[in-house]
C-alpha positions in Angstrom: -31.6 23.3 12.5 -34.4 24.3 10.0 -35.2 28.1 10.3 -32.0 28.6 12.2 -29.9 31.5 11.0 -26.2 30.9 10.7 -23.6 33.7 10.9 -26.3 36.3 10.5 -26.4 35.5 6.8 -27.9 32.1 6.0 -31.4 30.9 6.9 -31.6 27.1 7.0 -34.5 25.8 5.0 -34.2 22.0 5.2 -31.9 19.1 5.4 -30.8 17.9 1.9 -28.8 14.9 2.9 -26.7 13.1 5.5 -23.4 11.3 5.1 -21.0 9.5 7.3 -19.1 12.7 8.3 -21.3 15.6 7.4 -24.8 17.0 6.9 -25.8 19.1 4.0 -28.5 21.8 4.3 -30.4 24.0 1.9 -30.2 27.6 3.0 -31.1 31.1 1.8 -28.7 34.0 1.7 -30.9 36.5 3.5 -29.5 39.7 1.9 -29.1 38.3 -1.6 -32.2 36.2 -1.6 -30.4 33.3 -3.2 -30.1 29.6 -2.3 -27.0 28.0 -1.0 -26.0 24.5 0.0 -24.2 24.4 3.4 -22.1 21.4 4.4 -21.7 21.1 8.1 -18.8 19.1 9.5 -19.1 18.5 13.2 -16.1 19.0 15.5 -17.3 16.0 17.5 -16.8 13.6 14.6 -13.6 11.6 15.1 -12.6 12.4 11.5 -13.2 16.1 11.8 -9.6 17.1 11.1 -9.5 14.9 8.0 -12.8 16.2 6.7 -11.7 19.8 7.2 -9.2 19.2 4.5 -12.1 19.3 2.1 -12.4 23.1 2.8 -8.6 23.5 2.4 -8.7 21.7 -1.0 -11.9 23.4 -2.4 -10.9 27.0 -1.5 -8.4 27.3 -4.4 -10.3 25.2 -7.0 -12.2 26.8 -9.9 -13.8 24.7 -12.6 -17.1 24.6 -14.3 -17.8 21.1 -13.0 -17.2 22.0 -9.4 -19.8 23.9 -7.4 -18.7 27.4 -6.5 -17.5 27.7 -2.9 -18.7 31.1 -1.6 -17.7 31.0 2.0 -16.1 28.8 4.7 -17.2 29.5 8.3 -16.5 28.0 11.7 -18.1 28.0 15.2 -17.8 26.0 18.4 -19.8 23.2 16.9 -18.0 22.7 13.6 -17.1 24.0 10.1 -19.4 25.1 7.3 -18.7 25.1 3.6 -21.1 27.3 1.8 -21.5 26.3 -1.8 -23.6 26.9 -4.9 -26.9 25.2 -4.7 -27.4 22.9 -7.7 -30.9 21.9 -8.9 -30.7 18.5 -10.6 -30.5 14.8 -9.9 -27.6 12.5 -8.9 -26.0 10.4 -11.7 -27.5 7.4 -9.9 -31.0 8.8 -10.2 -30.4 9.8 -13.8 -29.3 6.3 -14.8 -32.0 4.5 -12.8 -34.7 6.5 -14.6 -33.2 5.4 -18.0 -31.9 1.9 -17.0 -28.6 2.6 -18.9 -27.2 5.3 -21.1 -26.1 5.1 -24.8 -22.5 5.7 -25.9 -23.0 9.3 -26.9 -24.4 10.4 -23.5 -21.8 8.3 -21.6 -18.9 9.9 -23.5 -20.5 13.3 -23.2 -20.5 13.0 -19.4 -17.1 11.2 -19.3 -15.3 13.9 -21.3 -16.6 16.5 -18.8 -15.4 14.3 -16.0 -12.0 13.7 -17.6 -11.5 17.5 -18.1 -12.3 18.1 -14.4 -10.1 15.3 -13.0 -7.3 16.3 -15.3 -7.6 19.8 -13.9 -7.4 18.5 -10.3 -4.3 16.6 -11.3 -2.6 19.6 -12.8 -3.2 22.4 -10.3 -0.3 23.9 -8.5 -0.7 21.4 -5.7 -2.3 18.4 -7.5 -5.4 16.7 -6.0 -6.6 13.1 -6.1 -10.3 12.8 -5.8 -10.4 9.0 -5.0 -14.2 8.6 -4.4 -15.8 8.8 -7.8 -19.3 7.3 -7.6 -22.8 8.1 -9.0 -24.0 9.7 -5.8 -21.2 12.3 -5.9 -22.2 13.6 -9.3 -25.1 16.0 -9.9 -26.6 16.1 -13.5 -28.0 19.5 -14.3 -28.9 20.6 -17.9 -26.7 17.9 -19.4 -23.8 19.1 -17.4 -22.2 17.2 -14.5 -21.0 18.7 -11.2 -18.8 16.9 -8.8 -19.6 17.3 -5.2 -18.3 15.9 -1.9 -14.5 16.2 -1.7 -14.4 14.5 1.7 -12.1 11.7 0.5 -9.9 13.8 -1.8 -6.3 14.5 -0.8 -3.3 16.3 -2.1 -1.1 14.2 -4.3 2.0 14.8 -2.3 0.3 13.3 0.8 -0.9 10.1 -0.9 1.8 7.8 0.4 1.6 4.4 2.1 1.2 6.1 5.5 -1.9 8.1 4.5 -5.4 7.1 5.5 -7.6 6.5 2.5 -11.4 6.6 2.4 -13.4 5.4 -0.6 -16.6 3.7 -1.4 -16.5 -0.1 -1.7 -17.4 -1.2 -5.2 -16.2 2.1 -6.8 -12.8 2.9 -5.2 -9.6 1.6 -6.8 -8.2 -1.7 -5.3 -5.1 0.0 -4.0 -7.2 2.0 -1.5 -8.2 -1.1 0.3 -4.6 -2.4 0.7 -3.1 0.9 1.9 -0.7 1.2 -1.1 0.5 4.5 -2.4 -1.9 6.2 -4.8 -1.5 8.2 -7.9 -3.5 9.6 -10.8 -4.3 6.1 -12.1 -6.5 5.6 -9.0 -8.8 8.2 -10.4 -8.6 6.6 -13.9 -10.1 3.5 -12.2 -12.8 5.6 -10.6 -13.8 7.0 -14.0 -13.8 3.5 -15.4 -16.3 2.5 -12.6 -18.6 5.3 -13.6 -18.3 4.4 -17.2 -19.3 0.8 -16.3 -22.2 2.1 -14.2 -23.5 4.3 -17.0 -23.1 1.5 -19.6 -24.8 -1.2 -17.6 -27.0 0.6 -15.1 -25.4 -1.3 -12.2 -22.3 -1.4 -10.1 -19.6 -3.9 -10.9 -20.5 -7.3 -9.6 -17.9 -9.3 -7.6 -19.0 -12.8 -6.7 -16.9 -15.5 -5.1 -13.9 -13.2 -5.4 -14.3 -13.0 -9.2 -15.0 -9.7 -10.8 -17.5 -9.5 -13.7 -15.8 -8.4 -16.9 -17.3 -5.6 -19.0 -17.1 -7.9 -22.1 -19.6 -10.2 -20.3 -22.2 -7.4 -20.3 -24.3 -7.0 -23.4 -24.3 -3.2 -23.6 -22.1 -0.5 -25.0 -20.0 -0.7 -28.2 -16.9 -2.9 -28.4 -14.7 0.2 -28.5 -16.2 1.6 -25.3 -16.1 -1.7 -23.5 -12.4 -1.9 -24.4 -11.7 1.5 -22.8 -13.7 0.6 -19.7 -11.8 -2.7 -19.4 -8.4 -0.9 -19.6 -9.5 1.6 -16.8 -10.5 -1.2 -14.5 -7.3 -3.2 -14.5 -6.3 -4.4 -11.0 -2.7 -3.4 -11.5 -2.4 0.4 -12.0 0.5 0.0 -14.4 -1.9 -1.7 -16.9 -4.5 1.1 -16.8 -4.2 4.3 -18.9 -1.1 6.2 -17.6 -3.1 9.4 -17.0 -6.6 10.8 -17.4 -5.3 12.8 -20.4 -4.7 9.6 -22.3 -8.1 8.2 -21.3 -9.7 11.5 -22.5 -8.0 11.0 -25.9 -9.3 7.5 -26.2 -12.9 8.7 -25.5 -12.5 11.7 -27.8 -11.4 9.3 -30.6 -14.6 7.2 -30.2 -16.7 10.4 -30.2 -15.0 11.9 -33.2 -14.5 8.8 -35.4 -16.7 5.8 -34.9 -14.8 4.0 -37.6 -11.0 4.3 -37.3 -9.9 3.8 -40.9 -7.9 6.0 -43.2 -9.9 7.4 -46.1 -8.8 6.2 -49.5 -7.2 8.9 -51.6 -5.7 10.7 -48.6 -2.1 10.5 -47.7 -0.7 11.6 -44.3 2.8 11.5 -43.1 4.1 10.1 -39.8 7.5 11.3 -38.7 9.4 9.0 -36.3 12.6 10.1 -34.6 14.7 8.9 -31.7 16.4 10.7 -28.9 19.6 8.8 -29.6 21.1 6.2 -32.0 20.0 2.6 -31.6 16.9 3.5 -29.6 14.8 1.5 -32.1 13.5 4.2 -34.6 13.8 2.0 -37.7 12.6 -1.1 -35.9 9.5 0.8 -34.7 8.9 2.3 -38.2 8.9 -1.2 -39.7 6.5 -2.5 -37.0 4.1 0.3 -37.7 4.3 -0.2 -41.4 3.5 -3.9 -40.9 0.6 -3.1 -38.7 -1.0 -0.7 -41.2 -0.5 -3.2 -44.1 -2.4 -5.8 -42.1 -5.2 -3.4 -41.7 -5.3 -3.1 -45.5 -4.0 0.5 -45.2 -1.4 1.2 -48.0 1.8 2.3 -46.2 5.1 3.6 -47.6 8.4 3.7 -45.5 10.8 6.5 -46.4 14.4 6.3 -45.0 14.8 10.0 -44.0 18.3 9.5 -42.4 21.8 8.6 -43.4 22.1 5.2 -41.9 21.6 3.4 -45.2 19.9 0.5 -43.4 17.9 -0.3 -46.5 21.1 -0.7 -48.6 22.4 -3.1 -46.0 19.2 -5.1 -46.2 19.3 -5.2 -50.0 22.8 -6.8 -49.9 21.4 -9.6 -47.7 18.2 -10.3 -49.6 18.0 -12.1 -53.0 15.1 -11.5 -55.4 13.7 -8.4 -54.0 10.8 -6.7 -55.8 12.0 -3.4 -57.3 9.7 -0.9 -59.0 11.6 2.3 -59.9 12.5 3.9 -56.6 10.4 1.4 -54.5 11.8 -1.7 -52.8 9.4 -4.3 -51.4 10.6 -6.0 -48.2 8.3 -8.4 -46.3 5.4 -6.7 -48.1 6.4 -3.2 -47.1 7.1 -0.6 -49.8 10.3 1.2 -48.9 12.4 4.1 -50.3 16.2 4.4 -49.6 17.6 7.6 -48.4 19.9 7.9 -51.5 17.0 7.5 -53.9 14.9 10.5 -55.0 11.3 9.9 -54.2 9.6 9.8 -57.6 6.6 7.7 -56.6 3.2 9.4 -56.4 2.6 9.1 -52.7 -1.1 9.7 -53.1 -1.2 6.0 -53.8 -0.4 5.4 -50.2 -2.6 6.2 -47.2 0.3 6.5 -44.8 3.9 7.6 -45.4 6.2 6.8 -42.5 9.4 8.9 -42.5 12.2 7.5 -40.4 14.4 10.5 -39.3 16.8 8.5 -37.2 18.3 10.5 -34.4 16.8 13.9 -33.6 19.1 16.9 -34.0 19.1 20.5 -35.3 19.6 19.3 -38.9 16.4 17.3 -39.1 14.3 18.9 -36.4 12.6 21.3 -38.9 11.5 18.6 -41.3 10.4 16.2 -38.5 8.2 18.9 -37.0 6.4 19.4 -40.4 5.0 15.9 -40.0 1.3 15.6 -39.6 1.9 13.1 -36.8 5.1 13.3 -34.8 6.5 10.4 -32.8 9.6 10.6 -30.6 11.3 7.5 -29.1 12.9 8.0 -25.7 15.0 5.9 -23.4 14.9 6.1 -19.6 17.9 4.1 -18.4 20.6 6.0 -16.5 22.9 6.3 -19.6 20.0 7.3 -21.8 18.4 10.1 -19.8 20.9 12.7 -21.0 19.9 12.0 -24.6 16.2 12.1 -23.7 16.5 15.3 -21.9 18.3 17.0 -24.8 15.6 15.7 -27.2 12.8 17.0 -25.0 14.5 20.4 -24.8 14.7 20.6 -28.6 10.9 20.1 -29.0 9.8 21.5 -25.7 7.4 24.1 -27.2 5.5 21.6 -29.3 2.4 19.9 -27.7 1.3 17.5 -30.4 4.1 15.0 -30.1 3.5 11.3 -29.1 6.3 9.9 -26.9 7.2 6.2 -27.1 9.4 4.6 -24.5 11.6 1.6 -25.6 13.3 -1.1 -23.6 11.5 -0.5 -20.3 9.6 -2.9 -18.1 6.4 -1.9 -16.3 8.1 -0.7 -13.1 10.6 1.5 -15.0 7.7 2.9 -17.1 5.7 3.8 -14.0 8.6 5.8 -12.7 9.3 7.7 -15.8 5.6 8.5 -16.6 5.5 10.6 -13.4 7.8 13.1 -15.1 5.8 13.1 -18.3 2.5 14.1 -16.9 -0.1 15.2 -19.5 2.2 14.3 -22.3 0.9 11.5 -24.5 3.1 8.5 -23.7 3.1 4.7 -24.5 5.5 1.9 -23.7 6.6 -0.2 -26.7 6.1 -3.9 -26.0 9.1 -6.1 -26.8 9.2 -7.8 -30.1 12.5 -8.8 -31.8 11.0 -9.3 -35.2 9.6 -6.0 -36.6 7.6 -7.8 -39.3 5.8 -10.1 -36.9 2.1 -10.0 -36.2 1.3 -8.6 -32.7 1.1 -11.8 -30.6 0.0 -10.8 -27.1 -2.6 -8.6 -25.6 -0.1 -5.9 -24.7 1.1 -5.6 -28.3 -2.5 -5.4 -29.6 -3.4 -2.7 -27.1 -0.2 -0.8 -27.9 -1.0 -0.4 -31.6 -4.7 0.3 -30.8 -3.6 3.0 -28.4 -1.1 4.5 -30.8 -3.5 4.7 -33.7 -6.1 6.3 -31.3 -3.5 9.0 -30.4 -2.8 9.5 -34.1 -6.6 9.8 -34.6 -6.7 12.5 -32.0 -4.5 14.6 -34.4 -7.3 14.3 -37.0 -5.1 12.5 -39.5 -6.4 9.0 -39.1 -10.1 8.3 -39.0 
């Protein structure tokens, strides 16, 4: 094909690469005297119709990390996608030259990738990429470009009957078992790229056992924890969306040390979509968590439940200091007590607003960090929908779901796309230490989301 002229416009210069379904050529646009990359998909290939979907997907996409598609042509031999020619090296070549990358470079590339994949997941007809690997990324001037959308598919077509194609060692496990895919499959793919950049090698699987990132002596503990979460076999245990993963990476980049500065005092407003959804219980749990991190925390009962008065009637020998009551080591203020204490003594002030309504909405929305508890059972959905309607214009709210198992949470999260959501792990004692891995991860993730607001860190 070299020196051949296609469609009276493009002079083929040389073959750039060959894949399983297509050839890519370097070409010159004769009139404009500029270089182009042309991907040729042969009509004789058995997967021609499937690969042609790449052109259908690319034609409406516009993002700085996707090469510009200038033209799509067709002749009797096949289809041709004419793209921006990128001078650079693949991510594989980039890493091989350096053996591995440090955290700052990894996160710099990963945040670009998250922004791109988040864009693909949010376009009018969402797209799953499904084949994230070092060879499909070009690094040029510290910017990444994602090429080869041959395995991508529209989200609404990714069901159990669809045919999936990914690269062994990088694609999410569910691709191999013909299970339905969703955005978390790309979360896994990003995790594999993070692993590759941190270690300089693909994930090793020997004897059916996968090497864990913690067994690798590279990358900081915080980054290894993020990678490990991305690479969970069960999609429900990964980050719920690329947006949440992006927030975790941003928190590492912005604040290497997630502590609250002494002398500062920030308020966290917690409210529920309905009564008895666990607002007070969650407030106590969060206070207990901060206290154990040596972060001075004050609980303020900002509702009319008078729960603290009920507690005071049950306890003997409580520690009182003016308007402050000490219960299980937590400093608390009752709703019927004026707050006289100098709150600058506390790093965090947690305000329990009870049930969200028009009377407390304004005060709740003044909180530096805003947390809304929601339910998702059939009899709770009406309350949740009303609460979401009340705060629909606000983008900085963290949503916590209570009393849900993993399957229920997977269903509800589909309707909360790009909102920052977490599932509260069950714990009947609000003053207890986090006992299991899920509880530890929940509080780490919640503090990371709070850090994203710039208040913690």
